[in-house]
N, C-alpha and C positions, 0 to 999 in steps of 0.2 A: 546318673546323678553326679553332680559336681562334687569332687573330693574336697573336704575341708582341709585347712592348713593349721598346723600346730603353731601356737603363739609363743615363740621363744621357749623358755624352760618351764612354762606353765602347763597345766593340763587342759587349757582352753583350746578348742578347735573352732576355727572361724572360716566363714565363707571368704573367698578371695577378693571380695569387694565389701568394704565397710560403708554402710549408709550414713552419710553425714546428716546430723540433726540440726544444723545451724538454721535451716529454713523454717523449721516447725515453729509456728507462732510468730513468724516474721513474714516472709513472702508466701508461705503456705498456711492457710487457716486450718482449723481443726479437721474439717472434712477432707481437704486436700491432703493433709498430713496422714490421716488414717488411710486414705486410698493408696498413697505411696508406700506406707509401711506394709499394708496388706499385700500389695503387688510384689514388693521386695521379698517378703517371707514366703509367699506362694511360689516364688522362683527358687527357693532354697536358701535365701539369705538369712543370716542369723546374728549379724554383728552390727550394732547400731552405736554410733559415736555422737555424744553431745557434750555440753559443758554447762556448769551452773550459771555462767554469765550470758548464755544465749537467750534472748537477744536484747541485752541492756542498752545497746546503742540506738535502738529505735525509739522515737518519740512516743511517750505514753507507756513504754515497757520498763520494767524494773529489774529484769534479769530472772532467769529461771523459767521463762515461758516455754522453751523447748522441752525441758524436763517435765513440766506440767502436762503438756500435750502427750508426751511419751507415756507418762504414768497413766493418763486417761485411756490411752490405747491398750496398754498392757492389761489394765483392769477390765476393759470391755472385751478383750479377746481371751483373757485367761491363759496367756501363753508365756508367762514370765520365765519358766524353766527352759523354754526353747530359744531364748534370746541371750546373747552375750552383750551385756550392757556396759558401755564405757562412758564415764563422765569425768569432769576435771574441776580442779580447785585453784583459786588464787585471784580470779578476775571479777567475781561478783561484787557489785557496788557495796553490798552490805557485809561481804565476807572477803575483803581484799587481803592478799598476802599469804605467806606460808608459815606463820607462827604456829606452834603446836596447838594452841587454843583455837585459832581460826580454822585450821585444817579439820579439827574434830567437830567444831560447830557447823562448818560448811557441809561436811559429810552428812550430818544429821538433817540439815535443811534439804540437801539433795535427795536423801532417802524418803523424806516426807513428800516431796514433789513427785518423785518417781513411784511412790506408793509401793515400795518394796523393802525387804529387810536386808538386802545386800547389793553392793555394786561389784560387778565382776572385774572391772579394770578401772582403777582410779588413778588419773594422771595429775601431776603437778602441771598446771596449764602453762605458766611462765615461771621460770626459775627466779628466785629472789636471792641474789648473791649475798645480801646483807644478813640473811638467816643461815646459821650454821647447818651444814648437811646433817649433822647429828640430831638437831632438833626436828628437822623435816622427816627424816627416816624414822626417828623414834615415835613421832606422832602417827605416821602411816602404819608402823608396825603395831601400835596399839589398836588401830582400826581393824587390822587383819586378825589380831588375836581375839578381838571382840566379835568377829564374824560379820562385821559390817562391810568389809572389803575383802575380796578374794585375792586379787593380785594388784600390784602397784606398777606405775609406769611414769615416764617423764616426757614432757613436750617442751620445746624451746629452751634447751639447756646446753651449756658448753661442754666440750669433751672433758675439760678439767674438772668441772663440778660433777659431771656424771661419774668420772673415775673415782673421785673422792667419796661419792655416795655409795658406789658399789663396794669400795674397799671397806667402808664403815660397816655396811650390812654384813659383809663376809666376816669381818673381824669380830663383830658382836653377835653374829648368828641371828640377825634380824631380817625382816622382810626385805626382799631385794627386787629392784626393778626387773621386769621381764620384757618390757617393750619400750619403744621410743616413738614419739610422733614428730618427725621432722618436716619442715617445708622442703618438698622435693618433687621435681617433675622434669620433663624433657627440656624446659627452658630455664630451669633453676636447679642446677646440679651441685654447685659449690656450697649450697646451703646444707648439704648433708655429706656428700662424698669427701673423702679425706680423713682427717683425724677422728671425727665423730663416727663415721661409718666403720672405720677400722676398729674402733673401740667396741662398737655394737657387735661386730662380727666376732671379735675375740671373746667377748663376755656372753655370747649366745643370746643377745637381745633381738627381738623381732622389731622391724620398722613398719609403722602404719602411717604412711606419708599423707599430709594434708596439702591443700592446693594442688592435688594430683593432676587437675586439668588446667592449671594456671588461670584461675578465675574465669574459665570458659574458653580461653584462647585455643586450647588443645581439643576442643570439640570441632574445630574447623569452620565454625559459623562466622568468625571474624575474618573478613577479606578486604583487600583494598577497595575503597569506594562504597562499602556497605555500612549501614547503621543498624545496630542491634539494640532492641529495647530491653535493657537489663540493668539492675542496680550496679552491676560489676563491669559494665561495658568499657568504661574508661581504663580500668586496670588491665583488662584483657587486650584492648586495642593497642596498647603501647608496645606489645611484643611484635606487632606488624612492622614497627619502625626499625627493628633490629635485623641485621643480616642473618643472625642465627635463627630468629623466629621464622623468617621467610624460608630458610633452608629446611628447618624441621618440618614446616607445613608441607613443603614440596615432597619430602620423602614419605610423610604420613599419607599424603594423597595417593602416592604410587602403591604403597603397601595396602592401603584401604581398598583400592580398586582390585588388587590381586586377590584379596580375601572376600571381596564384596561385603566388607564390614565397615561400620561407621568409623570416622576418624578418631572419635573419642575412645572407642574400644581398642584401637591399635595403640593409642597413647598410653592407656591404662595397662595394656598387655606388656608394653616395654617396661613399665614401672614394676609390674608384678614379677617380671623375670629378673629384676636386679638383685644382687646379693643382699641378704638380710630382710628383704621386703616380704611381709606376710600378706598384707591386704592394703591397697591404696584406699583412701577415703574420697568419696564423691557424693554430692547431694543432688536430689531431684525435687524440683518444686511441683512437678506434675507427673502423673503416671506415664505420660508420653515420653518423658525424658529418660525413663528407666532402662529400656532395652539396650541402649547404647552403652550404659554402665554395666549392666548385668552380663553383657557379652564377653567381658574380660574372663569370666569363669570358663568359657568354652574355646576362646581363641588362643592358640599356641603359635607364636611367631617362630620362624626358622632362625637358626644361628646367624645366618647372613642378614636377615631382616633386623634382628636386634643390633647387629654390628653397624648396619647402615644408619640406623636411628642414633646409635651412640656416637658415631662419627659426625653426623649432621648437627648434633646438639653440643658438640665439644666447644 
């Protein structure tokens, strides 16, 4: 059985791959979403990541579709206690920002859609520097004290604002961030490494990186002269135009062949081996896409392989 990983200073223990819920109610309908969730949990997965704004960008959607699908699945399966549920606040069209009043109203709306009485990990989705950290942490602490949220986390935040938040929590004895969700992968390292990662390491925060596969580029399906039918194809294909992207792909291919493992599994295994990282996030629209993601739980790269990928992606 795959060993679970401790999430920072919390008592949450999570599977080494967080299943991204951005596709639920968007490119995956309810039946497809249920099938993916069933297959993920059947393989030992227990960590599902969503946000209240998923998928407000789609014509006809208003935000909250992913949470609604997840809530329906949890109700149908009766497995709420087996799942570590993460969602986020600040980007829902009806609940924008991080004012204290909005954080609390948005949390209640998320709880209704999810059909649950608590959120295991509640992220500030995008920091709002115009709102004092004291107001944000104060509101999140109220949710924790009310039992609506177990632990709090931050995504898309600067090192300076993160440090100020942690200092305030420590000084006042309030709820403290236990995790961070940075943009981080083999072709985007400066979005996390450096000041932010150093702070996370010092403060004992776990990282749960998003865009772990660089919009699909690190699955290896984007190659010179190939067309991929995907809503994210343009974003992924741009990495092929860079020397680093091609260099990373070449080393991924070599290590993938050596382990007889999919390219995506190797890319995720590199990320999972990085300092502070507890579980990369990746989403699957179909059950067929899952094995390459789930493989990260079983694949251990050698020190040399990790080093080669680190060097190629520098």
